[in-house]
Structure formats: C-alpha cells, structure tokens
C-alpha positions as CSV (number, residue, x, y, z in Angstrom):
1,M,19.3,2.0,17.4
2,G,17.0,3.9,18.5
3,L,12.3,2.9,18.6
4,F,12.0,4.7,15.6
5,D,14.9,3.0,13.9
6,N,13.4,-0.2,15.6
7,L,9.8,0.3,14.4
8,K,10.7,1.2,10.8
9,K,13.4,-2.7,10.5
10,K,9.9,-4.4,11.9
11,A,7.7,-2.5,8.9
12,T,10.3,-3.4,6.5
13,T,10.6,-6.7,7.4
14,A,6.5,-6.6,7.1
15,V,6.8,-5.0,3.4
16,D,9.1,-7.5,2.2
17,E,7.5,-10.4,3.5
18,H,3.7,-9.8,3.0
19,G,3.4,-6.9,0.1
20,A,1.5,-8.5,-2.6
21,Q,-1.4,-8.8,0.7
22,I,-0.8,-5.2,2.0
23,A,-1.5,-4.2,-1.8
24,S,-4.9,-6.2,-2.2
25,G,-5.7,-4.3,1.3
26,I,-5.5,-1.3,-0.3
27,D,-7.3,-1.7,-3.1
28,K,-10.1,-3.4,-1.3
29,A,-9.8,-0.2,0.8
30,A,-9.9,1.6,-2.2
31,E,-12.5,0.0,-4.1
32,L,-14.4,0.5,-0.3
33,A,-14.0,4.4,-0.1
34,D,-14.8,4.3,-4.4
35,K,-18.3,2.5,-3.5
36,Q,-19.5,4.7,-0.6
37,T,-18.7,8.2,-1.8
38,K,-20.8,6.8,-5.3
39,G,-17.5,7.2,-7.7
40,K,-17.6,10.5,-6.5
41,H,-14.3,10.7,-5.8
42,G,-12.5,7.8,-7.6
43,G,-10.0,9.5,-9.1
44,Q,-8.3,10.8,-5.8
45,I,-8.8,7.7,-4.0
46,G,-7.4,6.1,-6.6
47,K,-4.0,8.9,-6.7
48,G,-4.5,8.1,-3.1
49,A,-3.8,4.9,-3.1
50,A,-1.1,4.8,-5.3
51,A,0.5,7.1,-3.2
52,A,-0.2,4.6,-0.6
53,K,1.9,2.0,-1.9
54,N,4.7,4.3,-3.6
55,A,5.3,4.6,0.0
56,L,5.3,1.5,1.3
57,D,7.6,0.1,-1.9
58,K,9.9,2.7,-0.7
59,L,10.6,2.2,2.9
60,D,13.5,-0.8,2.2
61,G,14.9,2.3,-0.3
62,R,14.0,-0.6,-3.4
63,D,10.9,-0.2,-5.6
64,D,10.5,-3.9,-5.4
65,D,7.9,-5.1,-2.9
66,I,4.3,-3.4,-3.7
67,P,3.0,-4.5,-7.5
68,D,1.7,-1.4,-8.6
69,G,-1.5,-2.0,-10.4
70,P,-4.3,-3.6,-8.4
71,A,-3.2,-6.8,-7.0
72,A,-4.6,-10.1,-8.5
73,K,-7.4,-11.9,-6.8
74,P,-5.8,-15.4,-5.3
C-alpha cells in the first residue's frame, strides 16, 4: 500500500467518524469568510462550501457522511 493510499484511508476514517463536525467547521469558515467580505461574495462562498462538503462526502465512494445543508448547532 502506497503513501497516498494510506493517507486516503486515514482521511476516509476521519470523515466517517466525524462528518458532522467537519461539516460544522466548513460552515463556520464559510460564515466567517462571508462576514469578512461583507456579503459581497456570498454565492461563491456558499458554492465553495458545498463543493468542499461534496468532495469529502464522496471520499469513501458513499454519499452519506457530510450533511448537505448547514450543520445543526449543538
């Protein structure tokens, strides 16, 4: 098993175990970026956050780890 395969396996495991927390972090980063740009780039920031969640969700070949919408606040 190569280095990349090992890293992918570790990342997949992390996403499986902590998907909701990762989604929450992505949402918080998007909110901060939107606030810093004073809403000027909200659409692009939203698309970027959705793309990041989608990429992480498909890491293991299943579309089940990351919630689609904004993460629920605890």
